[in-house]
mmCIF file as gemmi writes it, N, C-alpha and C atoms, coordinates in Angstrom:
data_model
loop_
_atom_site.group_PDB
_atom_site.id
_atom_site.type_symbol
_atom_site.label_atom_id
_atom_site.label_alt_id
_atom_site.label_comp_id
_atom_site.label_asym_id
_atom_site.label_entity_id
_atom_site.label_seq_id
_atom_site.pdbx_PDB_ins_code
_atom_site.Cartn_x
_atom_site.Cartn_y
_atom_site.Cartn_z
_atom_site.occupancy
_atom_site.B_iso_or_equiv
_atom_site.pdbx_formal_charge
_atom_site.auth_seq_id
_atom_site.auth_asym_id
_atom_site.pdbx_PDB_model_num
ATOM 1 N N . ASP Axp A 1 ? 4.52 12.612 25.966 1 0 ? 1 A 1
ATOM 2 C CA . ASP Axp A 1 ? 3.678 11.765 26.048 1 0 ? 1 A 1
ATOM 3 C C . ASP Axp A 1 ? 4.056 10.985 27.116 1 0 ? 1 A 1
ATOM 4 N N . GLY Axp A 2 ? 3.51 10.493 27.923 1 0 ? 2 A 1
ATOM 5 C CA . GLY Axp A 2 ? 4.173 9.343 29.12 1 0 ? 2 A 1
ATOM 6 C C . GLY Axp A 2 ? 3.506 7.828 28.698 1 0 ? 2 A 1
ATOM 7 N N . GLU Axp A 3 ? 3.69 6.998 29.732 1 0 ? 3 A 1
ATOM 8 C CA . GLU Axp A 3 ? 3.341 5.615 29.257 1 0 ? 3 A 1
ATOM 9 C C . GLU Axp A 3 ? 1.582 5.778 29.373 1 0 ? 3 A 1
ATOM 10 N N . ASN Axp A 4 ? 0.845 4.532 28.608 1 0 ? 4 A 1
ATOM 11 C CA . ASN Axp A 4 ? -0.029 4.481 28.862 1 0 ? 4 A 1
ATOM 12 C C . ASN Axp A 4 ? -0.694 6.044 28.649 1 0 ? 4 A 1
ATOM 13 N N . GLY Axp A 5 ? -0.549 6.497 27.438 1 0 ? 5 A 1
ATOM 14 C CA . GLY Axp A 5 ? -1.733 7.521 27.235 1 0 ? 5 A 1
ATOM 15 C C . GLY Axp A 5 ? -1.394 8.303 28.014 1 0 ? 5 A 1
ATOM 16 N N . THR Axp A 6 ? -0.672 8.418 28.882 1 0 ? 6 A 1
ATOM 17 C CA . THR Axp A 6 ? -1.152 10.226 29.627 1 0 ? 6 A 1
ATOM 18 C C . THR Axp A 6 ? 0.269 10.673 29.453 1 0 ? 6 A 1
ATOM 19 N N . ALA Axp A 7 ? -0.405 11.908 30.196 1 0 ? 7 A 1
ATOM 20 C CA . ALA Axp A 7 ? 0.501 13.065 29.532 1 0 ? 7 A 1
ATOM 21 C C . ALA Axp A 7 ? 1.464 13.341 30.79 1 0 ? 7 A 1
ATOM 22 N N . GLU Axp A 8 ? 2.749 13.695 30.399 1 0 ? 8 A 1
ATOM 23 C CA . GLU Axp A 8 ? 3.605 13.77 31.903 1 0 ? 8 A 1
ATOM 24 C C . GLU Axp A 8 ? 3.572 15.066 32.334 1 0 ? 8 A 1
ATOM 25 N N . PHE Axp A 9 ? 3.557 15.596 33.692 1 0 ? 9 A 1
ATOM 26 C CA . PHE Axp A 9 ? 3.687 16.846 33.964 1 0 ? 9 A 1
ATOM 27 C C . PHE Axp A 9 ? 4.368 17.012 35.679 1 0 ? 9 A 1
ATOM 28 N N . SER Axp A 10 ? 5.547 17.608 35.219 1 0 ? 10 A 1
ATOM 29 C CA . SER Axp A 10 ? 6.252 17.267 36.434 1 0 ? 10 A 1
ATOM 30 C C . SER Axp A 10 ? 7.292 18.519 37.227 1 0 ? 10 A 1
ATOM 31 N N . ARG Axp A 11 ? 6.55 19.555 36.667 1 0 ? 11 A 1
ATOM 32 C CA . ARG Axp A 11 ? 7.145 21.577 37.12 1 0 ? 11 A 1
ATOM 33 C C . ARG Axp A 11 ? 5.99 21.541 38.501 1 0 ? 11 A 1
ATOM 34 N N . GLY Axp A 12 ? 6.857 22.082 38.82 1 0 ? 12 A 1
ATOM 35 C CA . GLY Axp A 12 ? 6.248 23.156 40.01 1 0 ? 12 A 1
ATOM 36 C C . GLY Axp A 12 ? 5.507 22.049 41.26 1 0 ? 12 A 1
ATOM 37 N N . GLN Axp A 13 ? 5.883 20.867 41.408 1 0 ? 13 A 1
ATOM 38 C CA . GLN Axp A 13 ? 4.942 19.77 42.526 1 0 ? 13 A 1
ATOM 39 C C . GLN Axp A 13 ? 4.815 20.801 43.685 1 0 ? 13 A 1
ATOM 40 N N . SER Axp A 14 ? 4.085 20.808 44.584 1 0 ? 14 A 1
ATOM 41 C CA . SER Axp A 14 ? 3.531 20.731 45.872 1 0 ? 14 A 1
ATOM 42 C C . SER Axp A 14 ? 3.442 19.738 46.417 1 0 ? 14 A 1
ATOM 43 N N . SER Axp A 15 ? 4.547 19.313 47.681 1 0 ? 15 A 1
ATOM 44 C CA . SER Axp A 15 ? 4.788 17.93 47.97 1 0 ? 15 A 1
ATOM 45 C C . SER Axp A 15 ? 3.592 18.276 49.145 1 0 ? 15 A 1
ATOM 46 N N . THR Axp A 16 ? 3.193 19.282 49.577 1 0 ? 16 A 1
ATOM 47 C CA . THR Axp A 16 ? 1.415 19.421 49.919 1 0 ? 16 A 1
ATOM 48 C C . THR Axp A 16 ? 0.387 18.281 49.551 1 0 ? 16 A 1
ATOM 49 N N . SER Axp A 17 ? 0.474 18.261 47.935 1 0 ? 17 A 1
ATOM 50 C CA . SER Axp A 17 ? -1.064 18.231 46.971 1 0 ? 17 A 1
ATOM 51 C C . SER Axp A 17 ? -0.303 16.834 46.218 1 0 ? 17 A 1
ATOM 52 N N . LEU Axp A 18 ? 0.965 15.989 46.767 1 0 ? 18 A 1
ATOM 53 C CA . LEU Axp A 18 ? 1.046 14.684 46.119 1 0 ? 18 A 1
ATOM 54 C C . LEU Axp A 18 ? 1.033 13.463 46.936 1 0 ? 18 A 1
ATOM 55 N N . MET Axp A 19 ? -0.786 13.544 47.137 1 0 ? 19 A 1
ATOM 56 C CA . MET Axp A 19 ? -1.292 12.315 47.669 1 0 ? 19 A 1
ATOM 57 C C . MET Axp A 19 ? -1.217 10.621 46.609 1 0 ? 19 A 1
ATOM 58 N N . TYR Axp A 20 ? -1.11 11.355 45.502 1 0 ? 20 A 1
ATOM 59 C CA . TYR Axp A 20 ? -0.926 10.073 44.235 1 0 ? 20 A 1
ATOM 60 C C . TYR Axp A 20 ? 0.405 10.65 43.908 1 0 ? 20 A 1
ATOM 61 N N . SER Axp A 21 ? 0.801 9.856 43.64 1 0 ? 21 A 1
ATOM 62 C CA . SER Axp A 21 ? 1.995 9.432 42.26 1 0 ? 21 A 1
ATOM 63 C C . SER Axp A 21 ? 1.403 10.556 40.522 1 0 ? 21 A 1
ATOM 64 N N . ASP Axp A 22 ? 2.468 11.315 40.386 1 0 ? 22 A 1
ATOM 65 C CA . ASP Axp A 22 ? 2.368 12.096 39.058 1 0 ? 22 A 1
ATOM 66 C C . ASP Axp A 22 ? 1.703 11.878 38.077 1 0 ? 22 A 1
ATOM 67 N N . GLU Axp A 23 ? 2.05 10.022 38.036 1 0 ? 23 A 1
ATOM 68 C CA . GLU Axp A 23 ? 1.148 9.54 36.541 1 0 ? 23 A 1
ATOM 69 C C . GLU Axp A 23 ? 0.004 8.924 37.698 1 0 ? 23 A 1
ATOM 70 N N . GLU Axp A 24 ? -0.599 8.749 38.526 1 0 ? 24 A 1
ATOM 71 C CA . GLU Axp A 24 ? -2.124 8.765 38.947 1 0 ? 24 A 1
ATOM 72 C C . GLU Axp A 24 ? -2.86 9.473 38.839 1 0 ? 24 A 1
ATOM 73 N N . LYS Axp A 25 ? -2.022 10.746 39.42 1 0 ? 25 A 1
ATOM 74 C CA . LYS Axp A 25 ? -2.759 12.325 39.093 1 0 ? 25 A 1
ATOM 75 C C . LYS Axp A 25 ? -2.907 12.554 37.915 1 0 ? 25 A 1
ATOM 76 N N . VAL Axp A 26 ? -2.33 12.453 36.794 1 0 ? 26 A 1
ATOM 77 C CA . VAL Axp A 26 ? -2.393 12.573 35.622 1 0 ? 26 A 1
ATOM 78 C C . VAL Axp A 26 ? -3.834 11.883 35.139 1 0 ? 26 A 1
ATOM 79 N N . SER Axp A 27 ? -3.966 10.516 35.445 1 0 ? 27 A 1
ATOM 80 C CA . SER Axp A 27 ? -4.577 9.19 34.905 1 0 ? 27 A 1
ATOM 81 C C . SER Axp A 27 ? -6.333 9.671 35.522 1 0 ? 27 A 1
ATOM 82 N N . LYS Axp A 28 ? -5.954 10.167 37.305 1 0 ? 28 A 1
ATOM 83 C CA . LYS Axp A 28 ? -6.975 10.839 37.651 1 0 ? 28 A 1
ATOM 84 C C . LYS Axp A 28 ? -8.136 12.1 37.036 1 0 ? 28 A 1
ATOM 85 N N . LEU Axp A 29 ? -6.94 12.69 36.923 1 0 ? 29 A 1
ATOM 86 C CA . LEU Axp A 29 ? -7.13 14.349 36.041 1 0 ? 29 A 1
ATOM 87 C C . LEU Axp A 29 ? -7.788 13.678 34.736 1 0 ? 29 A 1
ATOM 88 N N . MET Axp A 30 ? -7.391 13.001 34.011 1 0 ? 30 A 1
ATOM 89 C CA . MET Axp A 30 ? -7.8 12.533 32.884 1 0 ? 30 A 1
ATOM 90 C C . MET Axp A 30 ? -9.331 12.355 32.689 1 0 ? 30 A 1
ATOM 91 N N . ARG Axp A 31 ? -9.564 11.367 33.579 1 0 ? 31 A 1
ATOM 92 C CA . ARG Axp A 31 ? -10.565 10.489 33.96 1 0 ? 31 A 1
ATOM 93 C C . ARG Axp A 31 ? -12.003 11.408 34.167 1 0 ? 31 A 1
ATOM 94 N N . GLN Axp A 32 ? -11.631 12.448 35.127 1 0 ? 32 A 1
ATOM 95 C CA . GLN Axp A 32 ? -12.415 13.753 35.478 1 0 ? 32 A 1
ATOM 96 C C . GLN Axp A 32 ? -12.588 14.573 34.665 1 0 ? 32 A 1
ATOM 97 N N . LEU Axp A 33 ? -11.739 14.971 33.861 1 0 ? 33 A 1
ATOM 98 C CA . LEU Axp A 33 ? -12.44 15.519 32.562 1 0 ? 33 A 1
ATOM 99 C C . LEU Axp A 33 ? -13.133 14.829 31.471 1 0 ? 33 A 1
ATOM 100 N N . LYS Axp A 34 ? -12.772 13.355 30.943 1 0 ? 34 A 1
ATOM 101 C CA . LYS Axp A 34 ? -13.576 12.94 30.637 1 0 ? 34 A 1
ATOM 102 C C . LYS Axp A 34 ? -15.297 12.59 31.157 1 0 ? 34 A 1
ATOM 103 N N . TYR Axp A 35 ? -15.05 12.887 32.759 1 0 ? 35 A 1
ATOM 104 C CA . TYR Axp A 35 ? -16.615 12.345 32.867 1 0 ? 35 A 1
ATOM 105 C C . TYR Axp A 35 ? -17.386 13.952 32.562 1 0 ? 35 A 1
ATOM 106 N N . TYR Axp A 36 ? -16.188 15.149 33.042 1 0 ? 36 A 1
ATOM 107 C CA . TYR Axp A 36 ? -17.196 16.415 32.858 1 0 ? 36 A 1
ATOM 108 C C . TYR Axp A 36 ? -17.993 16.495 31.748 1 0 ? 36 A 1
ATOM 109 N N . PHE Axp A 37 ? -17.077 16.021 30.651 1 0 ? 37 A 1
ATOM 110 C CA . PHE Axp A 37 ? -17.728 16.033 29.157 1 0 ? 37 A 1
ATOM 111 C C . PHE Axp A 37 ? -18.69 15.206 28.375 1 0 ? 37 A 1
ATOM 112 N N . SER Axp A 38 ? -18.408 14.53 29.48 1 0 ? 38 A 1
ATOM 113 C CA . SER Axp A 38 ? -19.735 13.097 28.615 1 0 ? 38 A 1
ATOM 114 C C . SER Axp A 38 ? -20.894 13.217 28.626 1 0 ? 38 A 1
ATOM 115 N N . ASP Axp A 39 ? -21.677 12.471 28.244 1 0 ? 39 A 1
ATOM 116 C CA . ASP Axp A 39 ? -23.118 12.461 28.072 1 0 ? 39 A 1
ATOM 117 C C . ASP Axp A 39 ? -23.608 12.249 29.187 1 0 ? 39 A 1
ATOM 118 N N . LYS Axp A 40 ? -23.4 11.376 29.827 1 0 ? 40 A 1
ATOM 119 C CA . LYS Axp A 40 ? -24.082 10.969 31.642 1 0 ? 40 A 1
ATOM 120 C C . LYS Axp A 40 ? -23.685 12.389 32.449 1 0 ? 40 A 1
ATOM 121 N N . ASN Axp A 41 ? -22.888 13.005 32.491 1 0 ? 41 A 1
ATOM 122 C CA . ASN Axp A 41 ? -22.517 14.229 32.976 1 0 ? 41 A 1
ATOM 123 C C . ASN Axp A 41 ? -23.453 15.434 32.8 1 0 ? 41 A 1
ATOM 124 N N . LEU Axp A 42 ? -23.338 15.604 31.245 1 0 ? 42 A 1
ATOM 125 C CA . LEU Axp A 42 ? -24.081 16.766 30.176 1 0 ? 42 A 1
ATOM 126 C C . LEU Axp A 42 ? -25.707 16.911 30.767 1 0 ? 42 A 1
ATOM 127 N N . TRP Axp A 43 ? -26.328 15.491 30.749 1 0 ? 43 A 1
ATOM 128 C CA . TRP Axp A 43 ? -27.262 16.112 30.428 1 0 ? 43 A 1
ATOM 129 C C . TRP Axp A 43 ? -27.965 16.146 31.867 1 0 ? 43 A 1
ATOM 130 N N . LYS Axp A 44 ? -27.024 15.852 33.114 1 0 ? 44 A 1
ATOM 131 C CA . LYS Axp A 44 ? -27.899 16.44 34.545 1 0 ? 44 A 1
ATOM 132 C C . LYS Axp A 44 ? -26.96 17.737 34.858 1 0 ? 44 A 1
ATOM 133 N N . ASP Axp A 45 ? -25.718 18.582 34.182 1 0 ? 45 A 1
ATOM 134 C CA . ASP Axp A 45 ? -25.332 19.276 34.62 1 0 ? 45 A 1
ATOM 135 C C . ASP Axp A 45 ? -25.926 20.63 34.306 1 0 ? 45 A 1
ATOM 136 N N . GLU Axp A 46 ? -27.164 21.238 34.21 1 0 ? 46 A 1
ATOM 137 C CA . GLU Axp A 46 ? -27.288 21.918 33.989 1 0 ? 46 A 1
ATOM 138 C C . GLU Axp A 46 ? -26.615 23.639 33.791 1 0 ? 46 A 1
ATOM 139 N N . TRP Axp A 47 ? -25.717 23.696 35.11 1 0 ? 47 A 1
ATOM 140 C CA . TRP Axp A 47 ? -24.843 25.162 34.746 1 0 ? 47 A 1
ATOM 141 C C . TRP Axp A 47 ? -23.647 24.807 33.889 1 0 ? 47 A 1
ATOM 142 N N . LEU Axp A 48 ? -23.204 23.606 34.098 1 0 ? 48 A 1
ATOM 143 C CA . LEU Axp A 48 ? -21.953 23.393 32.613 1 0 ? 48 A 1
ATOM 144 C C . LEU Axp A 48 ? -22.296 23.653 31.772 1 0 ? 48 A 1
ATOM 145 N N . VAL Axp A 49 ? -23.658 23.146 30.958 1 0 ? 49 A 1
ATOM 146 C CA . VAL Axp A 49 ? -24.052 23.371 29.965 1 0 ? 49 A 1
ATOM 147 C C . VAL Axp A 49 ? -24.6 24.458 28.952 1 0 ? 49 A 1
ATOM 148 N N . LYS Axp A 50 ? -25.071 25.042 30.489 1 0 ? 50 A 1
ATOM 149 C CA . LYS Axp A 50 ? -25.483 26.996 29.748 1 0 ? 50 A 1
ATOM 150 C C . LYS Axp A 50 ? -23.777 27.801 30.118 1 0 ? 50 A 1
ATOM 151 N N . GLN Axp A 51 ? -22.506 26.779 30.709 1 0 ? 51 A 1
ATOM 152 C CA . GLN Axp A 51 ? -21.285 27.684 30.695 1 0 ? 51 A 1
ATOM 153 C C . GLN Axp A 51 ? -20.835 27.368 29.439 1 0 ? 51 A 1
ATOM 154 N N . LEU Axp A 52 ? -21.315 26.177 28.469 1 0 ? 52 A 1
ATOM 155 C CA . LEU Axp A 52 ? -21.085 25.749 27.182 1 0 ? 52 A 1
ATOM 156 C C . LEU Axp A 52 ? -21.769 26.494 26.312 1 0 ? 52 A 1
ATOM 157 N N . GLY Axp A 53 ? -22.531 27.078 26.401 1 0 ? 53 A 1
ATOM 158 C CA . GLY Axp A 53 ? -23.231 28.171 26.111 1 0 ? 53 A 1
ATOM 159 C C . GLY Axp A 53 ? -24.679 27.399 25.179 1 0 ? 53 A 1
ATOM 160 N N . GLY Axp A 54 ? -24.859 25.912 25.423 1 0 ? 54 A 1
ATOM 161 C CA . GLY Axp A 54 ? -25.81 25.222 24.902 1 0 ? 54 A 1
ATOM 162 C C . GLY Axp A 54 ? -26.86 24.716 25.935 1 0 ? 54 A 1
ATOM 163 N N . LYS Axp A 55 ? -27.963 24.45 25.091 1 0 ? 55 A 1
ATOM 164 C CA . LYS Axp A 55 ? -28.896 23.857 25.791 1 0 ? 55 A 1
ATOM 165 C C . LYS Axp A 55 ? -29.192 22.48 26.649 1 0 ? 55 A 1
ATOM 166 N N . GLU Axp A 56 ? -30.189 22.111 27.132 1 0 ? 56 A 1
ATOM 167 C CA . GLU Axp A 56 ? -29.928 20.7 27.365 1 0 ? 56 A 1
ATOM 168 C C . GLU Axp A 56 ? -29.594 19.525 26.527 1 0 ? 56 A 1
ATOM 169 N N . ASN Axp A 57 ? -28.316 18.987 26.39 1 0 ? 57 A 1
ATOM 170 C CA . ASN Axp A 57 ? -28.529 17.645 25.423 1 0 ? 57 A 1
ATOM 171 C C . ASN Axp A 57 ? -27.486 18.795 24.107 1 0 ? 57 A 1
ATOM 172 N N . GLU Axp A 58 ? -27.389 19.851 24.201 1 0 ? 58 A 1
ATOM 173 C CA . GLU Axp A 58 ? -27.221 20.152 22.825 1 0 ? 58 A 1
ATOM 174 C C . GLU Axp A 58 ? -25.7 21.335 23.353 1 0 ? 58 A 1
ATOM 175 N N . ALA Axp A 59 ? -25.348 21.015 23.971 1 0 ? 59 A 1
ATOM 176 C CA . ALA Axp A 59 ? -23.883 22.159 24.449 1 0 ? 59 A 1
ATOM 177 C C . ALA Axp A 59 ? -22.995 21.489 23.232 1 0 ? 59 A 1
ATOM 178 N N . THR Axp A 60 ? -22.475 22.94 22.432 1 0 ? 60 A 1
ATOM 179 C CA . THR Axp A 60 ? -21.308 22.863 21.652 1 0 ? 60 A 1
ATOM 180 C C . THR Axp A 60 ? -20.679 24.008 21.627 1 0 ? 60 A 1
ATOM 181 N N . GLY Axp A 61 ? -20.764 24.543 23.304 1 0 ? 61 A 1
ATOM 182 C CA . GLY Axp A 61 ? -19.652 26.291 22.852 1 0 ? 61 A 1
ATOM 183 C C . GLY Axp A 61 ? -18.374 25.58 23.873 1 0 ? 61 A 1
ATOM 184 N N . TRP Axp A 62 ? -17.938 26.473 24.203 1 0 ? 62 A 1
ATOM 185 C CA . TRP Axp A 62 ? -16.436 26.378 25.189 1 0 ? 62 A 1
ATOM 186 C C . TRP Axp A 62 ? -16.322 26.608 26.143 1 0 ? 62 A 1
ATOM 187 N N . LEU Axp A 63 ? -15.668 26.096 27.152 1 0 ? 63 A 1
ATOM 188 C CA . LEU Axp A 63 ? -15.64 26.753 28.645 1 0 ? 63 A 1
ATOM 189 C C . LEU Axp A 63 ? -14.043 27.069 28.604 1 0 ? 63 A 1
ATOM 190 N N . PRO Axp A 64 ? -14.126 28.244 29.452 1 0 ? 64 A 1
ATOM 191 C CA . PRO Axp A 64 ? -12.215 28.07 29.469 1 0 ? 64 A 1
ATOM 192 C C . PRO Axp A 64 ? -11.753 27.676 30.337 1 0 ? 64 A 1
ATOM 193 N N . ILE Axp A 65 ? -10.488 27.513 30.451 1 0 ? 65 A 1
ATOM 194 C CA . ILE Axp A 65 ? -9.965 26.325 30.929 1 0 ? 65 A 1
ATOM 195 C C . ILE Axp A 65 ? -10 26.835 32.386 1 0 ? 65 A 1
ATOM 196 N N . ARG Axp A 66 ? -9.763 28.365 32.765 1 0 ? 66 A 1
ATOM 197 C CA . ARG Axp A 66 ? -9.443 28.764 33.771 1 0 ? 66 A 1
ATOM 198 C C . ARG Axp A 66 ? -10.759 28.668 34.911 1 0 ? 66 A 1
ATOM 199 N N . VAL Axp A 67 ? -12.099 28.204 34.261 1 0 ? 67 A 1
ATOM 200 C CA . VAL Axp A 67 ? -13.268 27.871 34.571 1 0 ? 67 A 1
ATOM 201 C C . VAL Axp A 67 ? -12.954 26.39 35.272 1 0 ? 67 A 1
ATOM 202 N N . LEU Axp A 68 ? -12.636 25.332 34.592 1 0 ? 68 A 1
ATOM 203 C CA . LEU Axp A 68 ? -12.52 23.939 34.962 1 0 ? 68 A 1
ATOM 204 C C . LEU Axp A 68 ? -11.543 24.071 36.024 1 0 ? 68 A 1
ATOM 205 N N . LEU Axp A 69 ? -10.244 24.606 36.353 1 0 ? 69 A 1
ATOM 206 C CA . LEU Axp A 69 ? -9.13 24.895 37.111 1 0 ? 69 A 1
ATOM 207 C C . LEU Axp A 69 ? -10.413 25.574 38.701 1 0 ? 69 A 1
ATOM 208 N N . THR Axp A 70 ? -11.388 26.016 38.351 1 0 ? 70 A 1
ATOM 209 C CA . THR Axp A 70 ? -12.269 26.107 39.539 1 0 ? 70 A 1
ATOM 210 C C . THR Axp A 70 ? -12.551 25.455 40.29 1 0 ? 70 A 1
ATOM 211 N N . PHE Axp A 71 ? -12.831 24.153 39.688 1 0 ? 71 A 1
ATOM 212 C CA . PHE Axp A 71 ? -13.587 22.324 40.077 1 0 ? 71 A 1
ATOM 213 C C . PHE Axp A 71 ? -12.961 21.934 40.828 1 0 ? 71 A 1
ATOM 214 N N . ASP Axp A 72 ? -13.729 21.929 41.936 1 0 ? 72 A 1
ATOM 215 C CA . ASP Axp A 72 ? -12.528 21.533 43.522 1 0 ? 72 A 1
ATOM 216 C C . ASP Axp A 72 ? -11.816 20.102 43.161 1 0 ? 72 A 1
ATOM 217 N N . LYS Axp A 73 ? -12.625 19.215 42.216 1 0 ? 73 A 1
ATOM 218 C CA . LYS Axp A 73 ? -11.622 17.989 42.133 1 0 ? 73 A 1
ATOM 219 C C . LYS Axp A 73 ? -10.399 18.182 41.043 1 0 ? 73 A 1
ATOM 220 N N . ILE Axp A 74 ? -10.749 19.343 40.18 1 0 ? 74 A 1
ATOM 221 C CA . ILE Axp A 74 ? -9.761 19.868 39.534 1 0 ? 74 A 1
ATOM 222 C C . ILE Axp A 74 ? -8.776 20.183 40.21 1 0 ? 74 A 1
ATOM 223 N N . GLN Axp A 75 ? -8.806 20.955 40.798 1 0 ? 75 A 1
ATOM 224 C CA . GLN Axp A 75 ? -7.837 21.783 42.263 1 0 ? 75 A 1
ATOM 225 C C . GLN Axp A 75 ? -7.178 20.531 43.249 1 0 ? 75 A 1
ATOM 226 N N . ARG Axp A 76 ? -7.724 19.989 43.232 1 0 ? 76 A 1
ATOM 227 C CA . ARG Axp A 76 ? -6.957 18.842 44.116 1 0 ? 76 A 1
ATOM 228 C C . ARG Axp A 76 ? -6.519 17.514 43.396 1 0 ? 76 A 1
ATOM 229 N N . LEU Axp A 77 ? -6.359 17.797 42.186 1 0 ? 77 A 1
ATOM 230 C CA . LEU Axp A 77 ? -5.632 16.99 41.227 1 0 ? 77 A 1
ATOM 231 C C . LEU Axp A 77 ? -4.467 17.981 40.481 1 0 ? 77 A 1
ATOM 232 N N . THR Axp A 78 ? -4.365 18.914 40.498 1 0 ? 78 A 1
ATOM 233 C CA . THR Axp A 78 ? -3.338 19.997 39.695 1 0 ? 78 A 1
ATOM 234 C C . THR Axp A 78 ? -2.476 19.742 41.168 1 0 ? 78 A 1
ATOM 235 N N . SER Axp A 79 ? -1.223 19.674 40.338 1 0 ? 79 A 1
ATOM 236 C CA . SER Axp A 79 ? 0.157 19.514 41.301 1 0 ? 79 A 1
ATOM 237 C C . SER Axp A 79 ? 0.822 21.009 41.555 1 0 ? 79 A 1
ATOM 238 N N . THR Axp A 80 ? 0.156 22.13 41 1 0 ? 80 A 1
ATOM 239 C CA . THR Axp A 80 ? 0.802 23.198 41.521 1 0 ? 80 A 1
ATOM 240 C C . THR Axp A 80 ? -0.225 24.258 41.797 1 0 ? 80 A 1
ATOM 241 N N . LYS Axp A 81 ? 0.27 25.228 42.144 1 0 ? 81 A 1
ATOM 242 C CA . LYS Axp A 81 ? -0.783 26.654 42.327 1 0 ? 81 A 1
ATOM 243 C C . LYS Axp A 81 ? -0.109 27.58 41.198 1 0 ? 81 A 1
ATOM 244 N N . LYS Axp A 82 ? 0.364 27.154 40.284 1 0 ? 82 A 1
ATOM 245 C CA . LYS Axp A 82 ? 0.689 28.223 39.489 1 0 ? 82 A 1
ATOM 246 C C . LYS Axp A 82 ? -0.425 28.244 38.635 1 0 ? 82 A 1
ATOM 247 N N . THR Axp A 83 ? -1.018 28.88 38.166 1 0 ? 83 A 1
ATOM 248 C CA . THR Axp A 83 ? -2.331 28.827 36.725 1 0 ? 83 A 1
ATOM 249 C C . THR Axp A 83 ? -1.878 28.623 35.735 1 0 ? 83 A 1
ATOM 250 N N . ALA Axp A 84 ? -0.808 29.265 35.192 1 0 ? 84 A 1
ATOM 251 C CA . ALA Axp A 84 ? -0.513 29.201 33.549 1 0 ? 84 A 1
ATOM 252 C C . ALA Axp A 84 ? -0.116 27.576 33.563 1 0 ? 84 A 1
ATOM 253 N N . GLU Axp A 85 ? 0.587 26.789 34.57 1 0 ? 85 A 1
ATOM 254 C CA . GLU Axp A 85 ? 1.056 25.656 34.555 1 0 ? 85 A 1
ATOM 255 C C . GLU Axp A 85 ? -0.512 24.765 34.723 1 0 ? 85 A 1
ATOM 256 N N . ASN Axp A 86 ? -1.359 24.792 35.122 1 0 ? 86 A 1
ATOM 257 C CA . ASN Axp A 86 ? -2.497 24.027 35.291 1 0 ? 86 A 1
ATOM 258 C C . ASN Axp A 86 ? -3.311 24.066 34.084 1 0 ? 86 A 1
ATOM 259 N N . GLU Axp A 87 ? -3.153 25.425 33.391 1 0 ? 87 A 1
ATOM 260 C CA . GLU Axp A 87 ? -3.76 25.799 32.283 1 0 ? 87 A 1
ATOM 261 C C . GLU Axp A 87 ? -3.222 24.816 31.507 1 0 ? 87 A 1
ATOM 262 N N . GLU Axp A 88 ? -1.852 24.963 31.436 1 0 ? 88 A 1
ATOM 263 C CA . GLU Axp A 88 ? -1.135 24.138 30.242 1 0 ? 88 A 1
ATOM 264 C C . GLU Axp A 88 ? -1.89 22.493 30.535 1 0 ? 88 A 1
ATOM 265 N N . LEU Axp A 89 ? -1.289 22.066 31.316 1 0 ? 89 A 1
ATOM 266 C CA . LEU Axp A 89 ? -1.579 20.722 31.652 1 0 ? 89 A 1
ATOM 267 C C . LEU Axp A 89 ? -2.977 20.684 31.353 1 0 ? 89 A 1
ATOM 268 N N . VAL Axp A 90 ? -4.325 20.587 32.065 1 0 ? 90 A 1
ATOM 269 C CA . VAL Axp A 90 ? -5.628 20.588 31.427 1 0 ? 90 A 1
ATOM 270 C C . VAL Axp A 90 ? -5.747 20.493 30.075 1 0 ? 90 A 1
ATOM 271 N N . THR Axp A 91 ? -5.246 21.619 29.268 1 0 ? 91 A 1
ATOM 272 C CA . THR Axp A 91 ? -5.106 22.067 28.009 1 0 ? 91 A 1
ATOM 273 C C . THR Axp A 91 ? -4.531 20.525 27.241 1 0 ? 91 A 1
ATOM 274 N N . ASN Axp A 92 ? -3.253 20.203 27.687 1 0 ? 92 A 1
ATOM 275 C CA . ASN Axp A 92 ? -3.014 19.15 27.104 1 0 ? 92 A 1
ATOM 276 C C . ASN Axp A 92 ? -3.698 17.619 27.283 1 0 ? 92 A 1
ATOM 277 N N . LEU Axp A 93 ? -4.33 17.749 28.461 1 0 ? 93 A 1
ATOM 278 C CA . LEU Axp A 93 ? -5.086 16.338 28.658 1 0 ? 93 A 1
ATOM 279 C C . LEU Axp A 93 ? -6.47 16.734 27.673 1 0 ? 93 A 1
ATOM 280 N N . LEU Axp A 94 ? -7.033 17.561 27.409 1 0 ? 94 A 1
ATOM 281 C CA . LEU Axp A 94 ? -7.925 17.95 27.071 1 0 ? 94 A 1
ATOM 282 C C . LEU Axp A 94 ? -7.642 17.322 25.27 1 0 ? 94 A 1
ATOM 283 N N . GLN Axp A 95 ? -6.695 17.947 24.836 1 0 ? 95 A 1
ATOM 284 C CA . GLN Axp A 95 ? -6.208 17.89 23.194 1 0 ? 95 A 1
ATOM 285 C C . GLN Axp A 95 ? -6.142 16.003 23.119 1 0 ? 95 A 1
ATOM 286 N N . LYS Axp A 96 ? -5.715 15.632 24.338 1 0 ? 96 A 1
ATOM 287 C CA . LYS Axp A 96 ? -4.925 14.178 24.117 1 0 ? 96 A 1
ATOM 288 C C . LYS Axp A 96 ? -6.499 13.695 24.573 1 0 ? 96 A 1
ATOM 289 N N . ILE Axp A 97 ? -7.262 13.563 24.689 1 0 ? 97 A 1
ATOM 290 C CA . ILE Axp A 97 ? -9.043 13.307 25.303 1 0 ? 97 A 1
ATOM 291 C C . ILE Axp A 97 ? -9.484 13.23 23.957 1 0 ? 97 A 1
ATOM 292 N N . ASP Axp A 98 ? -9.203 14.945 23.013 1 0 ? 98 A 1
ATOM 293 C CA . ASP Axp A 98 ? -10.32 14.78 22.05 1 0 ? 98 A 1
ATOM 294 C C . ASP Axp A 98 ? -9.454 13.885 20.637 1 0 ? 98 A 1
ATOM 295 N N . ASP Axp A 99 ? -8.147 13.471 20.947 1 0 ? 99 A 1
ATOM 296 C CA . ASP Axp A 99 ? -7.938 13.143 19.701 1 0 ? 99 A 1
ATOM 297 C C . ASP Axp A 99 ? -7.591 11.334 20.425 1 0 ? 99 A 1
ATOM 298 N N . LEU Axp A 100 ? -8.397 10.834 21.177 1 0 ? 100 A 1
ATOM 299 C CA . LEU Axp A 100 ? -8.499 9.429 21.504 1 0 ? 100 A 1
ATOM 300 C C . LEU Axp A 100 ? -9.985 9.536 20.782 1 0 ? 100 A 1
ATOM 301 N N . GLU Axp A 101 ? -10.592 10.311 20.876 1 0 ? 101 A 1
ATOM 302 C CA . GLU Axp A 101 ? -12.431 9.893 20.321 1 0 ? 101 A 1
ATOM 303 C C . GLU Axp A 101 ? -12.575 10.035 19.631 1 0 ? 101 A 1
């Protein structure tokens, strides 16, 4: 784990995707993931709720990490084109978010 409750990720970085420092990217990615699964978003995001296997305000299912990796904002914030590394990063951040709550 990095400082300030962020996970570190430094493998396979693409110089074309480094608009932010690694720590900033991880922080932004973590905030975006929190938002996607927040009550504020889920009550209005019918598609995501359906993917989670729930009805409005009853999302209790699972969402494959590979689906998350198709989201535009997640793609912009991941450091590498390697799917396995992005899956590992997103999985670690989701676990960290779950541990914080």
